[in-house]
All heavy atoms as an XYZ file, in Angstrom:
745
protein
N     -25.250     26.556      8.438
C     -23.902     26.287      8.917
C     -23.023     25.995      7.691
O     -23.329     25.132      6.887
C     -23.922     25.100      9.875
C     -22.568     24.790     10.448
S     -22.575     23.448     11.656
C     -23.102     24.302     13.105
N     -21.931     26.722      7.574
C     -21.066     26.569      6.415
C     -19.973     25.527      6.683
O     -19.811     25.035      7.805
C     -20.433     27.911      6.066
O     -19.481     28.258      7.050
N     -19.225     25.224      5.635
C     -18.125     24.259      5.755
C     -17.057     24.781      6.723
O     -16.494     24.016      7.508
C     -17.505     24.004      4.357
C     -18.510     23.330      3.435
C     -16.239     23.170      4.463
C     -18.894     21.934      3.851
N     -16.807     26.073      6.695
C     -15.796     26.648      7.588
C     -16.202     26.512      9.047
O     -15.350     26.295      9.920
C     -15.534     28.103      7.234
C     -14.873     28.346      5.881
C     -14.731     29.830      5.609
C     -13.536     27.658      5.812
N     -17.480     26.641      9.335
C     -17.939     26.449     10.705
C     -17.739     25.002     11.152
O     -17.332     24.748     12.287
C     -19.413     26.822     10.821
C     -19.658     28.311     10.641
O     -18.708     29.093     10.863
O     -20.786     28.679     10.278
N     -18.021     24.078     10.266
C     -17.833     22.660     10.609
C     -16.358     22.357     10.829
O     -15.987     21.653     11.783
C     -18.434     21.769      9.505
C     -19.947     21.947      9.468
C     -18.069     20.304      9.732
C     -20.617     21.274      8.298
N     -15.491     22.914      9.979
C     -14.048     22.713     10.139
C     -13.581     23.292     11.470
O     -12.780     22.674     12.190
C     -13.285     23.331      8.949
C     -11.796     23.386      9.225
C     -13.558     22.553      7.683
N     -14.071     24.460     11.815
C     -13.694     25.064     13.098
C     -14.163     24.217     14.273
O     -13.434     24.053     15.261
C     -14.290     26.469     13.209
C     -13.591     27.472     12.314
O     -12.465     27.179     11.861
O     -14.177     28.542     12.069
N     -15.356     23.682     14.181
C     -15.881     22.859     15.277
C     -15.073     21.570     15.414
O     -14.714     21.163     16.527
C     -17.381     22.565     15.047
C     -18.197     23.846     15.216
C     -17.872     21.476     15.994
C     -19.642     23.717     14.789
N     -14.763     20.935     14.298
C     -13.958     19.704     14.340
C     -12.578     19.996     14.900
O     -12.053     19.261     15.751
C     -13.876     19.068     12.935
C     -12.823     17.972     12.892
C     -15.226     18.528     12.515
N     -11.969     21.074     14.442
C     -10.644     21.440     14.926
C     -10.659     21.734     16.421
O      -9.791     21.258     17.168
C     -10.133     22.663     14.161
O      -8.883     23.066     14.649
N     -11.635     22.491     16.865
C     -11.727     22.798     18.298
C     -11.955     21.533     19.113
O     -11.367     21.359     20.193
C     -12.850     23.799     18.541
N     -12.799     20.631     18.606
C     -13.039     19.375     19.323
C     -11.778     18.540     19.451
O     -11.498     17.980     20.523
N     -11.002     18.460     18.370
C      -9.759     17.688     18.430
C      -8.748     18.334     19.380
O      -8.059     17.637     20.138
C      -9.164     17.550     17.028
C      -9.911     16.620     16.082
C      -9.373     16.749     14.664
C      -9.810     15.182     16.551
N      -8.670     19.657     19.342
C      -7.725     20.343     20.241
C      -8.124     20.156     21.703
O      -7.276     19.912     22.567
C      -7.660     21.826     19.885
C      -6.989     22.157     18.550
C      -7.167     23.636     18.227
C      -5.529     21.798     18.577
N      -9.400     20.259     21.990
C      -9.861     20.071     23.374
C      -9.639     18.639     23.824
O      -9.165     18.395     24.945
C     -11.342     20.483     23.497
C     -11.472     21.995     23.331
C     -11.936     20.019     24.816
C     -12.887     22.488     23.199
N      -9.943     17.679     22.958
C      -9.724     16.268     23.314
C      -8.239     15.979     23.535
O      -7.871     15.245     24.455
C     -10.305     15.372     22.220
C     -10.466     13.907     22.548
C     -11.374     13.717     23.762
C     -11.045     13.173     21.358
N      -7.389     16.573     22.710
C      -5.944     16.424     22.922
C      -5.507     16.994     24.256
O      -4.690     16.402     24.964
N      -6.062     18.140     24.611
C      -5.745     18.725     25.914
C      -6.205     17.858     27.067
O      -5.528     17.753     28.093
N      -7.354     17.204     26.884
C      -7.853     16.297     27.930
C      -6.896     15.119     28.110
O      -6.602     14.702     29.242
C      -9.281     15.823     27.580
C      -9.715     14.669     28.466
C     -10.258     16.974     27.686
N      -6.383     14.595     27.006
C      -5.436     13.484     27.131
C      -4.130     13.935     27.783
O      -3.536     13.189     28.563
C      -5.173     12.840     25.768
C      -6.161     11.782     25.417
C      -7.256     12.077     24.626
C      -6.020     10.493     25.905
C      -8.187     11.115     24.305
C      -6.940      9.518     25.602
C      -8.031      9.827     24.790
N      -3.675     15.149     27.466
C      -2.492     15.673     28.155
C      -2.747     15.798     29.653
O      -1.886     15.472     30.478
C      -2.085     17.030     27.587
C      -1.098     16.940     26.470
C      -1.473     17.229     25.186
C       0.215     16.554     26.707
C      -0.572     17.150     24.145
C       1.123     16.465     25.681
C       0.736     16.761     24.392
N      -3.934     16.272     30.007
C      -4.290     16.398     31.426
C      -4.327     15.025     32.091
O      -3.842     14.854     33.220
C      -5.627     17.107     31.567
C      -6.126     17.320     32.993
C      -5.176     18.247     33.743
C      -7.529     17.882     32.998
N      -4.875     14.028     31.391
C      -4.924     12.677     31.957
C      -3.516     12.122     32.163
O      -3.244     11.468     33.181
C      -5.731     11.761     31.041
N      -2.624     12.385     31.230
C      -1.239     11.937     31.393
C      -0.563     12.606     32.573
O       0.187     11.974     33.319
N      -0.852     13.874     32.762
C      -0.266     14.590     33.891
C      -0.817     14.075     35.208
O      -0.077     13.913     36.183
C      -0.547     16.095     33.740
O      -0.015     16.534     32.485
C       0.074     16.881     34.861
N      -2.107     13.799     35.240
C      -2.700     13.234     36.465
C      -2.081     11.864     36.760
O      -1.772     11.543     37.911
C      -4.238     13.144     36.327
C      -4.845     12.327     37.450
C      -4.845     14.534     36.298
N      -1.874     11.064     35.721
C      -1.219      9.762     35.913
C       0.194      9.906     36.432
O       0.639      9.137     37.277
N       0.903     10.903     35.924
C       2.263     11.147     36.404
C       2.274     11.493     37.883
O       3.151     11.070     38.640
C       2.896     12.282     35.592
C       4.281     12.733     36.026
C       5.314     11.656     35.735
C       4.650     14.031     35.350
N       1.290     12.235     38.312
C       1.255     12.674     39.709
C       0.653     11.629     40.642
O       0.986     11.601     41.828
C       0.453     13.975     39.815
C       1.051     15.173     39.082
C       0.089     16.354     39.154
C       2.400     15.547     39.667
N      -0.226     10.769     40.142
C      -0.982      9.892     41.030
C      -0.503      8.448     41.061
O      -0.744      7.743     42.050
C      -2.459      9.893     40.622
C      -3.131     11.225     40.750
C      -3.343     11.659     42.159
N      -4.179     10.668     42.821
C      -4.367     10.575     44.107
N      -3.783     11.430     44.903
N      -5.130      9.665     44.614
N       0.135      7.959     40.018
C       0.494      6.538     39.993
C       1.658      6.261     40.931
O       2.487      7.131     41.192
C       0.812      6.093     38.580
C      -0.418      5.854     37.732
C      -0.316      5.712     36.372
C      -1.670      5.765     38.282
C      -1.434      5.482     35.585
C      -2.797      5.542     37.515
C      -2.672      5.397     36.164
N       1.749      5.020     41.433
C       2.641      4.746     42.556
C       4.126      4.589     42.228
O       4.960      4.821     43.100
C       2.084      3.432     43.121
C       1.442      2.774     41.978
C       0.892      3.865     41.132
N       4.494      4.148     41.042
C       5.924      3.934     40.798
C       6.327      4.490     39.441
O       5.502      4.957     38.657
C       6.286      2.455     40.912
C       5.695      1.618     39.803
O       4.791      2.080     39.129
O       6.162      0.477     39.623
N       7.614      4.431     39.172
C       8.149      5.062     37.968
C       7.642      4.395     36.695
O       7.390      5.077     35.686
C       9.691      5.091     38.017
C      10.271      3.700     37.956
C      10.257      5.944     36.916
N       7.434      3.101     36.733
C       7.021      2.391     35.520
C       5.580      2.728     35.125
O       5.294      2.963     33.952
C       7.193      0.884     35.716
C       8.582      0.536     36.155
C       8.852      0.136     37.457
C       9.650      0.631     35.277
C      10.131     -0.167     37.871
C      10.937      0.341     35.668
C      11.168     -0.065     36.980
O      12.442     -0.351     37.383
N       4.694      2.741     36.072
C       3.305      3.085     35.755
C       3.173      4.565     35.394
O       2.358      4.941     34.563
C       2.363      2.747     36.922
O       2.843      3.370     38.108
C       2.265      1.253     37.117
N       4.006      5.402     36.017
C       3.991      6.827     35.654
C       4.458      7.023     34.216
O       3.882      7.816     33.472
C       4.886      7.617     36.604
C       4.316      7.732     37.979
C       5.259      8.450     38.891
N       4.705      8.487     40.232
C       5.400      8.780     41.298
N       6.685      9.079     41.182
N       4.837      8.796     42.475
N       5.509      6.305     33.842
C       5.988      6.395     32.464
C       4.931      5.913     31.485
O       4.745      6.499     30.414
C       7.267      5.580     32.294
C       8.522      6.181     32.884
C       9.658      5.170     32.818
C       8.907      7.446     32.155
N       4.277      4.829     31.840
C       3.234      4.293     30.973
C       2.127      5.323     30.754
O       1.742      5.604     29.618
C       2.679      3.004     31.584
C       1.548      2.431     30.818
N       1.719      1.752     29.651
C       0.226      2.463     31.046
C       0.544      1.373     29.193
N      -0.385      1.791     30.023
N       1.650      5.888     31.849
C       0.558      6.863     31.737
C       0.995      8.094     30.958
O       0.261      8.590     30.093
C       0.085      7.267     33.133
N       2.182      8.552     31.246
C       2.657      9.781     30.613
C       2.873      9.603     29.118
O       2.432     10.432     28.307
C       3.948     10.229     31.288
C       4.406     11.629     30.968
C       3.397     12.645     31.434
C       5.747     11.885     31.598
N       3.535      8.539     28.722
C       3.850      8.382     27.296
C       2.611      8.047     26.473
O       2.438      8.591     25.385
C       4.923      7.315     27.088
O       4.509      6.099     27.686
C       6.241      7.761     27.660
N       1.772      7.170     26.969
C       0.584      6.802     26.189
C      -0.357      7.984     26.021
O      -0.776      8.323     24.913
C      -0.164      5.649     26.855
C       0.609      4.390     27.019
C       0.861      3.731     25.707
C       1.574      2.417     25.968
N       2.208      1.902     24.814
N      -0.693      8.617     27.121
C      -1.679      9.697     27.055
C      -1.129     10.912     26.321
O      -1.830     11.544     25.527
C      -2.122     10.078     28.462
N       0.127     11.250     26.544
C       0.678     12.439     25.894
C       0.871     12.226     24.401
O       0.675     13.153     23.611
C       1.992     12.835     26.550
C       1.752     13.525     27.877
O       0.591     13.749     28.234
O       2.743     13.841     28.550
N       1.266     11.034     24.001
C       1.414     10.785     22.563
C       0.070     10.836     21.848
O      -0.030     11.389     20.751
C       2.097      9.438     22.312
C       3.565      9.510     22.636
O       4.170     10.563     22.587
N       4.146      8.376     22.978
N      -0.944     10.278     22.453
C      -2.274     10.365     21.853
C      -2.785     11.800     21.874
O      -3.366     12.287     20.893
C      -3.249      9.439     22.576
C      -4.663      9.411     22.004
C      -4.652      8.985     20.546
C      -5.539      8.493     22.821
N      -2.547     12.501     22.974
C      -2.955     13.907     23.058
C      -2.273     14.754     22.009
O      -2.911     15.595     21.366
N      -0.984     14.530     21.801
C      -0.275     15.283     20.778
C      -0.798     14.936     19.391
O      -0.933     15.822     18.536
C       1.228     15.009     20.861
C       2.072     15.775     19.855
C       1.927     17.273     20.050
C       3.516     15.349     19.930
N      -1.120     13.676     19.161
C      -1.692     13.288     17.877
C      -3.018     13.980     17.608
O      -3.281     14.428     16.484
N      -3.845     14.080     18.622
C      -5.126     14.772     18.458
C      -4.929     16.267     18.227
O      -5.634     16.884     17.415
C      -6.013     14.518     19.675
C      -6.534     13.089     19.802
C      -7.201     12.882     21.139
C      -7.487     12.773     18.675
N      -3.971     16.851     18.902
C      -3.693     18.273     18.699
C      -3.144     18.506     17.290
O      -3.528     19.460     16.612
C      -2.744     18.798     19.790
C      -3.515     18.901     21.109
C      -2.137     20.138     19.406
C      -2.695     19.293     22.293
N      -2.261     17.623     16.838
C      -1.747     17.737     15.471
C      -2.893     17.581     14.466
O      -2.962     18.314     13.474
C      -0.631     16.695     15.234
C      -0.350     16.520     13.755
C       0.627     17.113     15.960
N      -3.793     16.659     14.717
C      -4.942     16.491     13.813
C      -5.821     17.738     13.810
O      -6.294     18.170     12.753
C      -5.749     15.269     14.224
N      -6.029     18.321     14.973
C      -6.814     19.548     15.051
C      -6.158     20.710     14.328
O      -6.822     21.515     13.683
N      -4.834     20.790     14.407
C      -4.120     21.844     13.690
C      -4.054     21.549     12.200
O      -4.089     22.466     11.377
C      -2.705     21.996     14.265
C      -2.630     22.530     15.693
C      -1.190     22.507     16.183
C      -3.206     23.927     15.768
N      -3.963     20.272     11.838
C      -3.895     19.897     10.420
C      -5.194     20.237      9.706
O      -5.180     20.589      8.520
C      -3.582     18.415     10.283
N      -6.304     20.143     10.408
C      -7.588     20.511      9.805
C      -7.596     21.991      9.423
O      -8.173     22.381      8.416
C      -8.740     20.173     10.782
C     -10.042     20.763     10.315
C      -8.859     18.671     10.950
N      -6.929     22.807     10.200
C      -6.880     24.255      9.949
C      -5.720     24.665      9.045
O      -5.627     25.842      8.677
C      -6.745     25.002     11.285
C      -7.940     24.875     12.176
C      -9.095     25.736     11.704
O      -8.901     26.754     11.057
N     -10.306     25.308     12.005
N      -4.843     23.745      8.695
C      -3.647     24.101      7.917
C      -4.035     24.550      6.512
O      -5.030     24.108      5.943
C      -2.703     22.912      7.847
N      -3.213     25.443      5.975
C      -3.515     26.007      4.660
C      -2.917     25.218      3.508
O      -3.306     25.416      2.372
C      -3.012     27.442      4.621
C      -3.737     28.343      5.586
C      -3.213     29.768      5.539
O      -2.283     30.030      4.763
O      -3.737     30.584      6.307
N      -1.928     24.357      3.788
C      -1.297     23.604      2.707
C      -0.930     22.207      3.192
O      -0.860     21.933      4.392
C      -0.042     24.329      2.224
O       0.939     24.317      3.237
N      -0.666     21.343      2.222
C      -0.231     19.992      2.575
C       1.177     19.997      3.163
O       1.529     19.112      3.940
C      -0.300     19.080      1.353
C      -1.698     18.689      0.979
C      -2.262     19.133     -0.207
C      -2.459     17.899      1.813
C      -3.551     18.791     -0.559
C      -3.760     17.556      1.484
C      -4.301     18.003      0.291
N       1.975     20.987      2.795
C       3.316     21.094      3.370
C       3.232     21.353      4.876
O       4.004     20.775      5.661
C       4.093     22.202      2.686
N       2.306     22.188      5.278
C       2.127     22.457      6.705
C       1.650     21.200      7.436
O       2.104     20.912      8.550
C       1.138     23.601      6.907
N       0.754     20.457      6.809
C       0.283     19.202      7.412
C       1.449     18.209      7.527
O       1.603     17.531      8.542
C      -0.867     18.596      6.576
C      -1.245     17.222      7.098
C      -2.065     19.519      6.589
N       2.284     18.155      6.483
C       3.447     17.270      6.532
C       4.407     17.630      7.652
O       4.938     16.754      8.331
N       4.612     18.926      7.866
C       5.479     19.370      8.961
C       4.895     18.971     10.312
O       5.616     18.527     11.212
C       5.688     20.871      8.896
C       6.561     21.314      7.757
C       6.659     22.833      7.727
C       7.386     23.299      6.487
N       7.410     24.771      6.397
N       3.595     19.142     10.457
C       2.955     18.772     11.727
C       3.074     17.277     11.989
O       3.369     16.841     13.116
C       1.479     19.195     11.706
C       1.210     20.686     11.806
C      -0.253     20.979     11.509
C       1.582     21.203     13.179
N       2.845     16.484     10.954
C       2.944     15.024     11.118
C       4.389     14.619     11.407
O       4.643     13.732     12.241
C       2.388     14.306      9.869
C       2.677     12.820      9.924
C       0.892     14.555      9.748
N       5.335     15.278     10.757
C       6.751     14.983     11.023
C       7.106     15.299     12.470
O       7.817     14.535     13.133
C       7.635     15.764     10.056
C       9.135     15.543     10.224
C       9.489     14.086      9.926
C       9.912     16.485      9.326
N       6.615     16.423     12.962
C       6.859     16.770     14.371
C       6.274     15.709     15.288
O       6.911     15.280     16.256
C       6.270     18.161     14.680
C       7.089     19.235     13.981
C       6.207     18.412     16.175
C       6.457     20.606     14.014
N       5.075     15.266     14.980
C       4.436     14.239     15.814
C       5.252     12.938     15.796
O       5.466     12.320     16.845
C       3.013     13.996     15.337
C       2.244     13.022     16.162
C       2.237     12.912     17.527
C       1.372     12.014     15.687
N       1.401     11.893     17.919
C       0.856     11.332     16.806
C       0.965     11.631     14.422
C      -0.031     10.279     16.688
C       0.069     10.587     14.301
C      -0.416      9.924     15.423
N       5.711     12.539     14.638
C       6.500     11.305     14.537
C       7.811     11.447     15.308
O       8.215     10.527     16.040
C       6.755     10.951     13.062
C       5.442     10.516     12.409
C       7.813      9.872     12.923
C       5.512     10.354     10.913
N       8.476     12.595     15.186
C       9.728     12.795     15.923
C       9.498     12.773     17.431
O      10.301     12.210     18.191
C      10.384     14.109     15.496
C      10.952     14.123     14.072
C      11.446     15.516     13.717
C      12.058     13.110     13.915
N       8.399     13.356     17.866
C       8.091     13.337     19.307
C       7.768     11.908     19.756
O       8.161     11.495     20.858
C       6.947     14.311     19.635
C       6.463     14.125     21.057
C       7.396     15.737     19.419
N       7.079     11.146     18.912
C       6.792      9.743     19.262
C       8.085      8.952     19.456
O       8.233      8.200     20.427
C       5.949      9.087     18.168
C       4.482      9.438     18.088
C       3.848      8.787     16.869
C       3.764      9.012     19.332
N       9.007      9.122     18.536
C      10.278      8.390     18.618
C      11.073      8.853     19.839
O      11.590      8.032     20.608
C      11.081      8.577     17.315
C      12.483      8.025     17.465
C      10.368      7.917     16.150
N      11.170     10.160     20.039
C      11.919     10.682     21.191
C      11.285     10.246     22.499
O      11.991      9.905     23.464
C      11.988     12.204     21.109
N       9.979     10.227     22.550
C       9.286      9.811     23.771
C       9.545      8.350     24.082
O       9.764      7.986     25.248
C       7.792     10.068     23.606
O       7.077      9.553     24.688
N       9.529      7.513     23.051
C       9.781      6.083     23.280
C      11.202      5.866     23.800
O      11.421      5.088     24.740
C       9.549      5.314     21.992
N      12.180      6.551     23.187
C      13.564      6.402     23.648
C      13.734      6.927     25.068
O      14.388      6.294     25.898
C      14.533      7.125     22.711
C      14.874      6.329     21.482
C      14.425      6.725     20.239
C      15.636      5.184     21.573
C      14.721      5.999     19.109
C      15.944      4.443     20.446
C      15.491      4.849     19.208
N      13.175      8.079     25.368
C      13.307      8.664     26.700
C      12.659      7.766     27.750
O      13.221      7.546     28.834
C      12.692     10.055     26.727
N      11.479      7.239     27.423
C      10.784      6.346     28.358
C      11.614      5.094     28.616
O      11.759      4.656     29.759
C       9.420      5.992     27.802
S       8.483      4.845     28.817
N      12.167      4.545     27.558
C      12.986      3.344     27.717
C      14.226      3.630     28.572
O      14.580      2.831     29.449
C      13.399      2.825     26.341
C      14.267      1.626     26.396
N      13.778      0.373     26.651
C      15.601      1.484     26.246
C      14.766     -0.486     26.655
N      15.886      0.161     26.400
N      14.868      4.759     28.338
C      16.069      5.088     29.109
C      15.756      5.317     30.585
O      16.506      4.881     31.461
C      16.749      6.317     28.508
C      17.401      6.103     27.140
C      17.904      7.421     26.586
C      18.534      5.100     27.246
N      14.661      5.988     30.864
C      14.291      6.228     32.265
C      13.942      4.910     32.954
O      14.372      4.651     34.084
C      13.119      7.231     32.355
C      12.564      7.296     33.759
C      13.566      8.613     31.903
N      13.196      4.054     32.276
C      12.823      2.770     32.868
C      14.056      1.897     33.085
O      14.185      1.219     34.113
C      11.810      2.051     31.976
N      14.969      1.913     32.126
C      16.193      1.111     32.275
C      17.065      1.627     33.414
O      17.624      0.849     34.188
C      16.972      1.136     30.963
C      18.050      0.095     30.908
C      18.531     -0.040     29.514
N      19.912      0.419     29.461
C      20.619      0.496     28.366
N      20.070      0.194     27.222
N      21.854      0.883     28.392
N      17.169      2.946     33.549
C      17.940      3.517     34.653
C      17.303      3.162     35.995
O      18.014      2.852     36.962
C      18.042      5.028     34.493
N      15.985      3.185     36.053
C      15.311      2.817     37.304
C      15.539      1.349     37.628
O      15.765      0.984     38.791
C      13.816      3.112     37.194
N      15.485      0.506     36.611
C      15.703     -0.931     36.830
C      17.125     -1.201     37.287
O      17.360     -2.017     38.181
C      15.386     -1.700     35.545
C      15.296     -3.199     35.666
C      14.185     -3.598     36.617
C      15.068     -3.823     34.297
N      18.096     -0.505     36.711
C      19.494     -0.695     37.113
C      19.768     -0.209     38.531
O      20.692     -0.675     39.183
C      20.418      0.021     36.141
C      20.534     -0.697     34.832
C      21.552     -0.072     33.960
N      21.702     -0.866     32.751
C      22.511     -0.572     31.780
N      23.279      0.493     31.870
N      22.591     -1.330     30.708
N      18.984      0.750     39.000
C      19.146      1.229     40.380
C      18.411      0.344     41.376
O      18.417      0.609     42.569
C      18.649      2.653     40.501
C      19.559      3.628     39.832
C      19.119      5.013     40.062
N      20.066      5.906     39.406
C      20.183      7.172     39.689
N      19.417      7.696     40.613
N      21.043      7.915     39.067
N      17.755     -0.679     40.878
C      17.075     -1.613     41.763
C      15.671     -1.206     42.155
O      15.121     -1.740     43.119
N      15.121     -0.260     41.434
C      13.757      0.165     41.730
C      12.812     -0.840     41.077
O      12.736     -0.936     39.859
C      13.496      1.587     41.198
C      14.445      2.576     41.860
C      12.040      1.971     41.427
C      14.398      3.967     41.269
N      12.110     -1.586     41.882
C      11.204     -2.600     41.377
C       9.831     -2.053     41.100
O       9.466     -0.977     41.583
N       9.077     -2.765     40.310
C       7.704     -2.324     40.053
C       6.838     -2.447     41.297
O       7.059     -3.299     42.157
C       7.221     -3.249     38.946
C       8.231     -4.298     38.788
C       9.452     -3.932     39.560
N       5.870     -1.579     41.377
C       4.927     -1.571     42.494
C       4.023     -2.790     42.371
O       3.521     -3.095     41.299
C       4.102     -0.297     42.446
C       3.103     -0.169     43.534
C       3.359      0.110     44.840
C       1.697     -0.312     43.414
N       2.202      0.160     45.533
C       1.154     -0.109     44.687
C       0.840     -0.598     42.372
C      -0.204     -0.172     44.935
C      -0.508     -0.665     42.609
C      -1.016     -0.447     43.883
N       3.853     -3.487     43.461
C       2.997     -4.681     43.419
C       1.892     -4.568     44.426
O       1.917     -3.899     45.369
C       3.780     -5.960     43.712
O       4.456     -5.825     44.944
C       4.770     -6.219     42.610
């Protein structure tokens, strides 16, 4: 088994694990009872899933510049996701939607 085979296996494992976390976030979005728990499931699982996918792609990247671009994309998505989640939760709270108890 060569180094390239090991890199391919690690990359595939990270990509598959990232996809599993995306699937878990989607299931949480569809199954959880209120907007707050749905946001929690969606943002946590999707951010981790995206991080794993970025790591899987970074393993296959040909240069450090490509890895830097991937990490920058991940950071921008993390920031945008946090802001979007906060805005949706705040809008729900202002409309009087209470947490599920």
